[in-house]
C-alpha positions as CSV (number, residue, x, y, z in Angstrom):
1,M,2.5,27.8,-28.1
2,A,0.5,24.7,-27.3
3,E,-2.0,23.6,-29.9
4,T,-5.6,22.8,-29.1
5,V,-6.0,19.1,-28.4
6,T,-8.1,17.1,-31.0
7,R,-10.7,14.5,-30.0
8,T,-8.7,11.8,-31.9
9,E,-5.5,12.8,-30.1
10,A,-7.2,12.7,-26.7
11,Q,-8.5,9.2,-27.3
12,L,-5.2,7.7,-28.3
13,P,-4.0,5.2,-25.6
14,L,-0.9,6.2,-23.6
15,P,2.0,3.7,-23.2
16,K,1.4,1.2,-20.4
17,G,3.7,1.1,-17.4
18,F,6.7,3.3,-17.0
19,R,6.9,6.1,-19.6
20,G,10.5,7.0,-20.2
21,A,11.4,10.6,-21.3
22,E,12.4,9.4,-24.8
23,Q,8.7,8.5,-25.3
24,G,7.4,11.9,-24.6
25,W,10.0,14.5,-25.3
26,P,10.6,14.8,-29.0
27,E,13.6,17.1,-28.6
28,L,15.1,15.4,-25.6
29,S,18.7,15.8,-26.9
30,R,18.4,19.5,-26.2
31,I,18.0,18.9,-22.5
32,P,21.4,18.6,-20.7
33,H,22.5,15.5,-18.7
34,P,25.5,14.8,-16.5
35,P,28.8,14.0,-18.2
36,R,30.4,10.6,-18.3
37,R,27.1,8.7,-19.0
38,L,27.8,5.0,-19.1
39,P,26.3,2.5,-21.5
40,L,23.4,0.5,-19.9
41,L,24.0,2.0,-16.4
42,G,23.4,5.6,-17.3
43,D,24.3,8.6,-15.0
44,V,25.4,6.6,-12.0
45,L,28.9,7.8,-11.4
46,G,29.4,9.8,-8.2
47,V,25.8,9.2,-6.9
48,D,24.5,7.4,-3.8
49,R,21.4,5.3,-4.0
50,R,20.5,6.4,-0.5
51,T,20.3,10.1,-1.5
52,P,18.8,10.3,-5.0
53,L,17.1,13.6,-4.2
54,Q,20.2,15.3,-2.9
55,D,22.2,13.9,-5.8
56,S,19.6,15.4,-8.2
57,M,19.9,18.7,-6.4
58,R,23.6,18.8,-6.8
59,I,23.4,17.8,-10.5
60,G,20.6,20.3,-11.2
61,T,22.5,23.1,-9.7
62,R,25.2,22.5,-12.3
63,L,23.1,21.7,-15.3
64,G,20.4,24.4,-15.0
65,P,16.6,24.7,-14.6
66,I,15.7,21.6,-16.7
67,F,17.9,18.5,-17.0
68,R,17.7,14.8,-17.4
69,R,19.2,11.7,-15.8
70,K,19.3,8.1,-16.9
71,A,19.5,5.1,-14.7
72,F,19.5,1.5,-16.0
73,G,17.9,2.4,-19.3
74,N,15.2,4.7,-17.8
75,E,15.4,8.4,-18.6
76,F,13.8,11.1,-16.5
77,V,13.4,14.8,-16.9
78,F,13.7,17.1,-13.9
79,V,12.5,20.7,-13.7
80,W,13.3,23.3,-11.0
81,G,13.4,26.7,-12.7
82,A,10.6,28.9,-11.4
83,A,9.3,29.9,-14.8
84,L,9.1,26.3,-16.0
85,A,7.6,25.1,-12.7
86,A,4.9,27.8,-13.0
87,D,4.1,26.7,-16.5
88,M,3.7,23.1,-15.3
89,A,1.2,24.3,-12.6
90,D,-1.2,25.2,-15.4
91,E,-4.1,22.9,-14.6
92,S,-5.5,23.2,-18.2
93,R,-2.4,21.6,-19.6
94,F,-0.9,19.5,-16.9
95,A,-2.0,17.1,-14.1
96,K,-0.5,15.1,-11.4
97,H,1.6,12.2,-12.6
98,V,1.8,9.1,-10.3
99,G,5.2,7.6,-11.0
100,L,8.5,6.7,-9.5
101,G,8.3,6.2,-5.7
102,V,4.7,7.2,-5.4
103,A,3.6,4.5,-7.8
104,N,5.7,2.1,-5.8
105,L,3.4,2.8,-2.8
106,R,0.3,1.6,-4.6
107,P,0.6,-2.0,-3.2
108,V,-0.2,-0.5,0.2
109,A,-2.1,2.7,-0.5
110,G,-3.8,1.8,-3.8
111,D,-6.3,4.4,-5.0
112,G,-5.9,6.5,-1.8
113,L,-5.9,10.2,-2.2
114,F,-2.1,10.4,-2.6
115,T,-1.5,7.5,-4.9
116,A,-4.6,7.3,-7.0
117,Y,-4.3,7.7,-10.8
118,N,-6.2,10.7,-12.2
119,H,-8.7,8.5,-13.9
120,E,-9.6,6.5,-10.8
121,P,-13.0,7.6,-9.5
122,N,-12.3,7.0,-5.9
123,W,-10.0,10.0,-5.8
124,Q,-12.8,12.5,-6.5
125,L,-15.2,10.6,-4.3
126,A,-12.9,10.5,-1.3
127,H,-11.8,14.1,-1.8
128,D,-15.4,15.4,-1.9
129,V,-16.4,13.3,1.1
130,L,-13.3,14.2,3.2
131,A,-12.8,17.8,2.3
132,P,-15.3,19.1,5.0
133,G,-13.1,17.3,7.5
134,F,-10.5,20.1,7.0
135,S,-12.9,23.0,7.2
136,R,-12.4,25.8,9.8
137,E,-15.1,24.2,12.0
138,A,-13.5,20.8,11.9
139,M,-10.1,22.3,12.6
140,E,-11.4,24.1,15.7
141,G,-12.6,20.7,16.9
142,Y,-9.2,19.2,16.4
143,H,-7.4,22.0,18.3
144,G,-8.0,20.7,21.8
145,M,-6.7,17.2,20.9
146,M,-3.6,18.7,19.3
147,L,-3.0,20.6,22.6
148,A,-3.4,17.4,24.6
149,V,-0.9,15.5,22.5
150,A,1.5,18.4,22.7
151,G,1.2,18.2,26.4
152,R,2.4,14.7,26.3
153,L,5.5,15.9,24.3
154,T,6.3,18.6,26.8
155,D,5.9,16.2,29.7
156,H,8.4,13.9,28.0
157,W,10.8,16.8,27.3
158,D,10.5,18.0,30.9
159,R,11.6,14.5,32.0
160,E,14.5,14.5,29.6
161,L,15.5,18.0,30.7
162,S,15.4,17.0,34.4
163,A,17.6,14.0,33.7
164,G,20.1,16.1,31.8
165,R,19.5,14.2,28.5
166,W,19.5,15.6,25.0
167,V,16.2,15.1,23.1
168,D,15.8,13.0,20.0
169,V,14.1,15.6,17.8
170,P,13.0,13.4,14.8
171,G,11.9,10.5,17.0
172,D,9.9,12.7,19.3
173,M,8.3,14.7,16.5
174,T,7.3,11.4,14.8
175,K,5.6,10.3,18.1
176,L,3.9,13.7,18.3
177,T,2.5,13.8,14.8
178,L,1.5,10.1,14.7
179,E,-0.5,10.6,17.9
180,T,-2.0,13.8,16.6
181,I,-3.4,12.4,13.4
182,A,-4.4,9.1,15.0
183,R,-6.4,10.9,17.7
184,T,-7.9,13.7,15.7
185,G,-8.7,11.6,12.6
186,F,-9.4,8.2,14.0
187,G,-10.0,8.4,17.7
188,H,-7.0,6.1,18.3
189,D,-4.1,6.2,20.8
190,F,-0.9,4.4,19.7
191,G,0.7,5.1,23.1
192,S,3.9,6.4,21.4
193,F,5.2,8.4,24.4
194,E,4.9,5.4,26.6
195,R,7.3,3.4,24.4
196,N,11.1,3.2,24.4
197,R,11.1,2.2,20.7
198,P,9.1,3.5,17.8
199,H,5.7,2.0,17.5
200,P,5.6,-1.0,15.1
201,F,3.3,1.0,12.8
202,V,6.0,3.6,12.4
203,T,8.7,0.9,11.8
204,A,6.5,-0.7,9.1
205,M,5.7,2.7,7.6
206,I,9.4,3.6,7.3
207,G,10.0,0.2,5.8
208,T,7.4,0.7,3.0
209,L,8.6,4.2,2.2
210,T,12.3,3.1,2.1
211,Y,11.4,0.1,-0.1
212,A,9.5,2.3,-2.5
213,Q,12.5,4.4,-2.9
214,R,14.9,1.5,-3.3
215,L,12.8,0.1,-6.2
216,N,14.0,3.1,-8.2
217,S,17.7,2.3,-7.6
218,V,17.8,-1.1,-9.3
219,P,17.0,-2.2,-12.9
220,G,13.3,-3.2,-13.0
221,P,13.9,-6.8,-14.3
222,L,16.5,-7.5,-11.6
223,A,14.5,-6.1,-8.7
224,P,12.9,-9.5,-7.8
225,L,16.4,-11.0,-7.5
226,L,18.4,-8.1,-6.0
227,L,15.6,-7.1,-3.5
228,R,14.3,-10.5,-2.7
229,Q,14.8,-10.2,1.1
230,A,13.7,-6.6,1.1
231,A,10.6,-7.5,-0.8
232,R,9.7,-10.1,1.9
233,R,10.2,-7.5,4.6
234,N,8.1,-5.1,2.6
235,A,5.3,-7.6,2.3
236,A,5.4,-8.1,6.1
237,D,5.3,-4.3,6.6
238,I,2.3,-4.0,4.4
239,A,0.6,-6.8,6.2
240,H,1.2,-5.0,9.5
241,L,-0.1,-1.7,8.2
242,N,-3.2,-3.4,6.9
243,S,-3.9,-5.4,10.0
244,T,-3.4,-2.3,12.2
245,V,-5.9,-0.3,10.2
246,D,-8.4,-3.1,9.9
247,A,-8.4,-3.5,13.7
248,L,-8.8,0.3,14.1
249,V,-11.8,0.3,11.8
250,E,-13.3,-2.7,13.3
251,E,-13.0,-1.2,16.8
252,R,-14.9,1.9,15.6
253,R,-17.6,-0.2,13.9
254,A,-18.1,-2.4,17.0
255,S,-18.1,0.6,19.4
256,G,-21.0,2.3,17.7
257,R,-19.3,5.6,18.4
258,A,-19.9,8.6,16.2
259,D,-17.0,10.9,16.8
260,G,-17.5,13.1,13.7
261,D,-13.9,12.7,12.7
262,L,-12.3,11.6,9.4
263,L,-13.0,7.9,10.1
264,D,-16.7,8.6,10.6
265,R,-16.7,10.5,7.3
266,M,-15.1,7.6,5.6
267,L,-17.5,5.0,7.1
268,E,-20.8,6.9,7.1
269,T,-20.8,9.8,4.7
270,A,-22.2,9.5,1.2
271,H,-21.2,11.8,-1.6
272,P,-23.5,14.8,-1.5
273,R,-24.5,14.5,-5.2
274,T,-24.1,10.8,-6.2
275,G,-24.9,9.1,-2.9
276,E,-21.8,6.9,-3.3
277,R,-19.9,5.7,-0.3
278,L,-16.3,4.6,0.1
279,S,-15.8,0.8,-0.1
280,A,-14.3,-1.1,2.8
281,Q,-11.0,-1.6,0.8
282,N,-10.8,2.1,0.0
283,V,-11.5,3.1,3.6
284,R,-8.4,1.0,4.6
285,R,-6.4,2.7,1.9
286,Q,-7.5,6.2,2.9
287,V,-6.7,5.5,6.6
288,I,-3.2,4.3,5.8
289,T,-2.7,7.3,3.5
290,F,-3.7,9.8,6.2
291,L,-1.8,8.0,9.0
292,V,1.4,7.9,6.9
293,A,1.2,11.2,5.0
294,G,-0.5,13.0,8.0
295,H,2.4,12.5,10.3
296,E,5.6,11.7,8.3
297,T,5.9,15.0,6.5
298,T,4.8,17.2,9.5
299,S,7.3,15.5,11.8
300,G,10.0,16.3,9.3
301,A,8.9,19.9,8.9
302,L,8.9,20.4,12.7
303,S,12.4,18.7,13.0
304,F,13.9,21.0,10.4
305,A,12.3,24.1,12.0
306,L,13.7,23.1,15.4
307,H,17.1,22.6,13.9
308,Y,17.2,26.0,12.4
309,L,15.8,27.7,15.5
310,A,18.6,26.1,17.6
311,L,21.2,27.2,15.0
312,H,19.9,30.8,15.1
313,P,19.4,31.9,18.7
314,G,18.4,35.5,17.6
315,I,15.6,34.2,15.4
316,A,14.5,31.8,18.1
317,A,14.4,34.7,20.6
318,R,12.4,36.8,18.3
319,A,9.9,34.0,17.8
320,A,9.7,33.3,21.5
321,A,9.0,37.0,22.2
322,E,6.1,36.9,19.7
323,V,4.7,33.9,21.5
324,D,4.9,35.7,24.9
325,R,3.3,38.8,23.4
326,V,0.5,37.1,21.6
327,W,-0.4,34.3,24.0
328,G,0.5,36.0,27.3
329,D,0.3,33.6,30.2
330,T,-2.7,31.6,29.0
331,P,-2.0,28.0,29.7
332,A,-3.8,26.7,26.7
333,P,-3.8,29.0,23.6
334,G,-7.1,29.1,21.7
335,Y,-7.5,28.1,18.0
336,D,-7.5,31.7,16.8
337,Q,-4.4,32.6,18.7
338,V,-2.3,30.2,16.7
339,A,-2.8,32.1,13.4
340,K,-1.6,35.2,15.2
341,L,1.9,33.8,15.5
342,R,2.9,35.3,12.2
343,Y,6.7,35.2,12.7
344,V,6.6,31.6,14.0
345,R,4.7,30.7,10.9
346,R,7.4,32.4,8.8
347,V,10.0,30.3,10.6
348,L,8.1,27.2,9.6
349,D,7.7,28.4,6.0
350,E,11.4,29.2,5.7
351,S,12.2,25.7,7.0
352,L,9.8,24.2,4.4
353,R,11.4,26.3,1.7
354,L,14.9,24.9,2.4
355,W,13.7,21.3,3.1
356,P,10.2,20.7,1.9
357,T,9.6,17.3,3.4
358,A,7.7,16.0,0.4
359,P,10.5,17.1,-1.9
360,A,9.2,16.6,-5.4
361,F,6.0,16.3,-7.4
362,A,5.5,15.0,-10.9
363,R,3.3,16.6,-13.6
364,E,2.2,15.1,-16.9
365,A,1.0,16.8,-20.1
366,L,-2.7,16.5,-20.7
367,R,-2.2,17.2,-24.4
368,D,0.7,17.9,-26.8
369,T,2.2,21.1,-25.6
370,V,5.4,23.1,-25.3
371,L,7.0,23.7,-21.9
372,G,8.1,27.2,-21.4
373,G,7.7,27.9,-25.1
374,E,10.8,25.9,-25.7
375,H,10.5,22.2,-24.9
376,P,7.9,20.1,-26.9
377,M,6.1,17.5,-24.8
378,R,3.7,14.8,-26.1
379,R,0.5,14.0,-24.2
380,G,1.4,11.8,-21.3
381,A,5.0,13.1,-21.1
382,W,6.0,14.0,-17.5
383,A,8.7,15.7,-15.5
384,L,9.6,15.7,-11.8
385,V,9.6,19.2,-10.2
386,L,12.4,19.3,-7.6
387,T,10.9,21.5,-4.9
388,P,14.1,22.1,-2.9
389,L,15.8,23.6,-6.0
390,L,12.7,25.5,-7.0
391,H,12.8,27.0,-3.5
392,R,16.5,27.9,-4.1
393,D,16.1,29.5,-7.5
394,P,18.3,32.7,-7.2
395,E,16.0,34.5,-9.6
396,V,13.3,34.2,-7.0
397,W,15.1,34.0,-3.7
398,G,18.1,36.2,-4.3
399,P,21.8,35.6,-4.3
400,E,21.9,33.7,-1.0
401,P,19.1,31.2,-1.3
402,E,20.8,28.8,1.2
403,R,20.6,31.4,4.0
404,F,17.9,30.8,6.6
405,D,15.8,34.0,6.7
406,P,12.2,33.9,7.9
407,D,11.6,37.5,6.7
408,R,11.5,36.1,3.1
409,F,7.9,35.4,4.1
410,E,7.0,38.8,5.4
411,A,3.7,39.8,3.8
412,K,5.2,42.4,1.5
413,A,8.0,40.1,0.3
414,A,5.6,37.2,-0.3
415,R,3.2,39.4,-2.3
416,G,6.1,40.5,-4.5
417,R,7.0,37.0,-5.6
418,A,5.6,35.4,-8.7
419,P,3.0,32.7,-8.1
420,H,4.0,29.0,-8.0
421,T,7.4,29.7,-6.5
422,F,6.7,28.1,-3.1
423,K,5.2,24.6,-3.4
424,P,5.8,22.5,-0.2
425,F,2.4,20.9,-0.6
426,G,2.4,20.2,-4.3
427,T,0.1,22.0,-6.7
428,G,-3.3,22.1,-8.3
429,A,-6.3,19.9,-7.6
430,R,-4.1,17.2,-6.2
431,A,-2.2,19.4,-3.7
432,C,-2.2,18.1,-0.2
433,I,-5.7,18.1,1.3
434,G,-4.4,18.3,4.8
435,R,-2.1,21.3,4.4
436,Q,-4.0,23.6,6.7
437,F,-4.2,20.8,9.3
438,A,-0.4,20.4,9.1
439,L,0.4,24.1,9.3
440,H,-1.9,24.7,12.3
441,E,-0.4,21.7,14.1
442,A,3.2,22.7,13.4
443,T,2.7,26.3,14.3
444,L,1.0,25.4,17.5
445,V,3.7,23.0,18.6
446,L,6.5,25.4,17.7
447,G,4.8,28.1,19.8
448,L,4.4,25.8,22.8
449,L,8.1,24.7,22.6
450,L,9.5,28.2,22.1
451,R,7.5,29.4,25.1
452,R,8.7,26.7,27.3
453,Y,12.3,26.0,26.3
454,T,15.5,27.6,25.0
455,L,16.9,25.3,22.3
456,R,20.7,24.6,22.3
457,A,22.3,23.0,19.2
458,D,25.1,20.4,19.4
459,P,28.1,22.4,18.1
460,D,29.5,19.3,16.4
461,Y,26.3,18.5,14.5
462,R,26.2,19.0,10.8
463,L,22.8,18.6,9.1
464,R,22.4,15.2,7.4
465,V,19.2,14.5,5.6
466,T,17.7,11.0,5.4
467,E,15.6,10.2,2.3
468,R,12.7,7.7,2.3
469,L,10.6,9.5,-0.3
470,T,10.1,12.1,2.5
471,L,13.0,14.0,4.1
472,M,14.0,14.1,7.7
473,P,17.1,15.3,9.6
474,D,19.3,12.4,10.6
475,G,20.6,12.2,14.2
476,L,19.4,15.6,15.3
477,R,19.5,16.0,19.0
478,L,19.1,19.2,21.0
479,R,19.8,20.3,24.6
480,L,17.0,22.1,26.4
481,E,17.0,24.9,28.9
482,R,13.9,25.9,30.8
483,R,12.9,29.5,30.0
484,T,12.6,31.8,33.0
485,P,10.0,32.2,34.3
486,A,8.7,28.8,33.3
487,P,5.3,29.0,31.7
488,A,2.3,27.2,33.1
489,P,2.0,23.6,31.8
490,V,-0.5,22.9,29.0
491,S,-3.7,21.8,30.7
492,V,-6.6,20.7,28.6
493,P,-9.0,17.8,29.1
494,E,-8.1,14.6,27.2
495,A,-10.5,13.9,24.4
496,P,-11.7,10.3,24.3
497,A,-9.8,7.8,22.2
498,S,-9.9,4.1,21.8
499,E,-8.2,2.1,24.5
500,G,-5.3,-0.3,24.1
501,G,-2.6,2.1,23.0
502,G,-0.6,-0.2,20.8
503,C,-1.3,-2.3,17.8
504,P,-3.8,-5.0,18.6
505,V,-2.8,-7.4,15.9
506,R,0.7,-8.6,15.1
507,G,1.7,-8.8,11.5
508,A,3.4,-5.9,11.9
509,G,1.5,13.4,4.3
510,D,-3.6,13.3,-2.5
């Protein structure tokens, strides 16, 4: 059992910089690692630097619920067993660890909600200031704008259907979710559906996420040499993200508008107890965090859900029948009607089970402890919880965890599972602040698409997953058929947004 932390122990400084597993796990040798470990290089045989998460899933399936990998002298511990993951969810003994790819995003996101270290005061300040922006009242206010953006998506898909073209699912879901968070959170319109190519903000965002992951694939001392050109591109991408957000904030300040959205809260709201406000630099970091995290993970979740719906026509028909029954022929479903799509939500949850688009979270020990009563950890030791494998643990999900079955999330089945076995949004105090926003948006969009279209899969397509810290289906295209009779188009008034559509300055899912 874990011992009570002493005052002296708690005050000892933790090692600076990267903390390898050998520094924090006294009995590391008991944790299995892949065979054929090479001197200096580590466990690199048979792996692909473009798919480190999927490689770890494959290795973890063989080695068991806790294992380790070594790359270029750095050793990491991975956890996916449900009992061990539940133990690491104990907030009295563990907290979020900012490391690996997340720490690599700090040059652009700094002490934003997702990338802040636990000791940085701006995390708690921003969380307390922004949490009311995700209340039920706030969510009801966002609902009409979500409908308006979804209408732009269905207009686009109607045109693709009329032209006999397949739809680019990941590309269109990215446009949808970027416009949704930009309009609801910041009163801005990127004009994504009027563009033939991804918005430059999206290109820069993908660049920074990809670079953050690539940094983990090369030896640290050699990164400046091996990634010199990539580092220059990353610097340009960061400059574009910063300039885009600076222009967005300046436009709001100059307009004098008070939209009551997330940006207003960042600029105008003081902490209810201390009276502190977010600094201009932190506002920029929070806006970037919300724009990136607020659309990248949701677009992936929608894309995976649409993939599985197209693969399983019976499940899609059942979900569409629920939409017809619950929404009837109303052209614009109300906020409360979205939560009534219980089977559609189960489809979404099952997609997030198989492919949680934020596929891992790291936890560090707050004091010397013993994980699962078996593995000693020193204060500051950390491990990466592999969510896709946690969501495939046969002891929780049965003998066929790869099978797509939304009824796993039927109320009785969900109540019968142990806590901390389904973690698509992380865990604890640092879990995703926008999870209810994302779930409402995704359920609404799936309902609208299922009501309007029958989804047809490409019989030659085999799911490929792109990794850039987040997960996304690669090359997923679907053929659409109009359901008969065709439902009425979504018709809601457009909420005001800033003019200009694109990025005004060139330079370019807590």
